[in-house]
C-alpha positions in Angstrom: -0.2 -0.2 0.2 1.2 3.5 -0.4 0.4 6.3 1.1 0.8 10.1 0.0 2.2 12.8 2.5 0.3 16.2 2.5 2.7 17.7 -0.4 0.8 14.5 -2.3 4.4 12.7 -2.3 4.1 9.3 -2.2 5.4 7.6 1.0 5.6 4.1 1.8 4.3 2.6 5.2 6.8 2.0 7.8 7.9 -2.2 7.4 6.7 -3.8 10.6 9.6 -5.0 13.0 10.9 -8.3 13.0 9.4 -9.3 15.7 6.0 -7.8 14.6 6.6 -10.4 11.2 6.9 -13.1 13.2 4.3 -13.0 15.5 1.7 -12.2 12.5 3.5 -15.7 11.0 2.5 -17.4 13.3 -0.7 -16.2 14.4 -1.7 -16.7 10.4 0.4 -20.5 10.5 -2.0 -21.4 14.0 -5.1 -20.4 12.2 -4.2 -22.3 9.3 -3.1 -25.1 11.3 -6.6 -24.8 13.8 -8.8 -24.6 10.6 -7.6 -26.6 8.5 -7.5 -29.4 11.4 -10.8 -28.9 12.3 -12.5 -29.2 8.3 -11.0 -32.4 7.8 -11.7 -34.2 10.8 -15.2 -32.4 10.9 -15.5 -34.1 7.3 -14.2 -37.5 8.3 -17.0 -37.9 10.8 -19.6 -37.1 9.1 -18.1 -39.3 6.5 -17.8 -41.8 9.5 -21.5 -41.2 10.1 -21.1 -38.8 13.5 -22.2 -35.5 13.7 -19.0 -33.4 12.8 -19.2 -31.3 15.9 -18.3 -33.7 18.1 -14.4 -33.9 17.3 -14.6 -30.0 18.4 -16.3 -31.0 21.4 -14.3 -34.0 22.1 -11.1 -31.9 22.8 -13.2 -30.1 25.6 -12.3 -33.9 27.4 -9.2 -31.6 29.3 -12.2 -29.9 31.6 -15.3 -31.9 31.0 -14.4 -35.6 30.3 -15.8 -37.6 27.4 -19.2 -36.4 27.5 -18.0 -33.6 24.8 -17.7 -36.8 22.6 -20.9 -38.1 23.2 -22.5 -34.2 22.6 -23.4 -33.2 19.0 -24.9 -29.8 19.9 -22.6 -26.0 19.3 -22.2 -25.2 23.0 -20.1 -23.3 25.1 -19.2 -26.0 27.3 -18.0 -28.2 25.0 -17.5 -26.6 21.7 -16.1 -23.6 22.8 -13.8 -24.9 25.2 -12.7 -27.9 22.6 -12.1 -25.4 19.7 -10.3 -22.6 22.5 -8.3 -25.5 23.3 -7.0 -26.6 19.9 -6.7 -23.6 19.1 -4.0 -22.9 21.9 -2.1 -26.3 20.7 -2.1 -24.7 17.2 -0.5 -21.6 18.2 2.1 -23.5 20.2 3.3 -25.8 16.9 3.1 -23.1 14.8 5.5 -20.9 17.3 7.7 -24.4 17.4 7.4 -24.5 13.6 8.6 -20.7 13.2 11.5 -21.0 15.9 13.1 -24.2 13.7 12.6 -21.9 10.0 14.1 -19.5 11.8 17.0 -21.1 13.2 19.6 -23.5 12.3 20.5 -24.7 8.6 18.0 -24.5 6.1 16.1 -27.3 5.2 13.0 -28.3 2.9 9.8 -26.6 3.8 7.8 -29.8 3.0 10.1 -32.1 5.2 9.8 -29.3 8.4 6.3 -29.4 8.1 5.8 -32.9 7.7 8.4 -33.6 10.7 6.6 -31.2 12.7 3.3 -32.9 12.1 4.8 -35.9 13.3 5.6 -34.3 15.9 2.6 -33.2 17.0 0.9 -36.4 16.7 4.0 -38.4 18.7 3.2 -36.2 21.4 -0.8 -35.8 21.3 -1.0 -39.6 21.2 2.0 -40.9 22.5 3.3 -39.1 24.9 1.3 -37.2 27.0 -1.5 -38.2 29.6 -4.7 -39.9 27.9 -6.6 -36.6 30.0 -4.6 -34.3 27.5 -4.9 -36.2 24.1 -6.8 -34.1 21.5 -9.2 -36.7 21.8 -10.4 -37.0 18.0 -9.6 -40.8 18.7 -13.1 -40.6 20.7 -14.9 -39.9 17.5 -13.2 -40.9 14.0 -10.8 -43.9 13.5 -7.3 -43.5 13.6 -7.2 -42.6 9.6 -9.1 -39.7 10.0 -6.9 -38.5 12.6 -3.4 -38.7 10.1 -5.3 -36.7 8.0 -5.9 -34.4 10.7 -2.0 -34.1 10.9 -1.6 -34.3 7.2 -3.8 -31.0 6.7 -1.5 -30.0 9.5 1.5 -30.3 7.5 0.1 -28.9 4.0 -1.5 -25.8 6.3 2.4 -25.1 7.7 3.7 -26.1 4.2 0.9 -23.6 2.1 1.7 -20.7 5.4 5.8 -21.4 5.3 5.7 -20.9 1.8 3.6 -17.5 2.1 6.6 -16.3 4.7 9.2 -16.4 1.8 7.4 -14.2 -0.4 6.6 -11.4 2.6 
């Protein structure tokens, strides 16, 4: 965007400081992760004969136990809590991805994206206590969960590609 000064001369806006750009990239990556995985899981749930919102609600099991995975209604107790938890986790993984990409040797974008998604799956389903899993296993099959982590990798690739253009 080009601005004009009072005399009519074109003035380019001041660039964001590096920290502001990094925060913006993290927020953009987190939004991509959160939305892409939610959409994929909702589609998988519907395909498997379950109400799509149950996948979002299932993540609320952190606070409310397994009732969310059985709840097909959009409500604050399960849906808002589940989406907030999933968004916070997406923010964490986006920050890790941004840190990995900003430091160390240059690697292929897709290898970092796939590796980070695999790490997220490992942490979510093998390392954390059962109560802290995303809860998706209560609604969809393992294949559906794998598709969600694939969507995560794809959103990191797309977001990481946009970073180069910025």
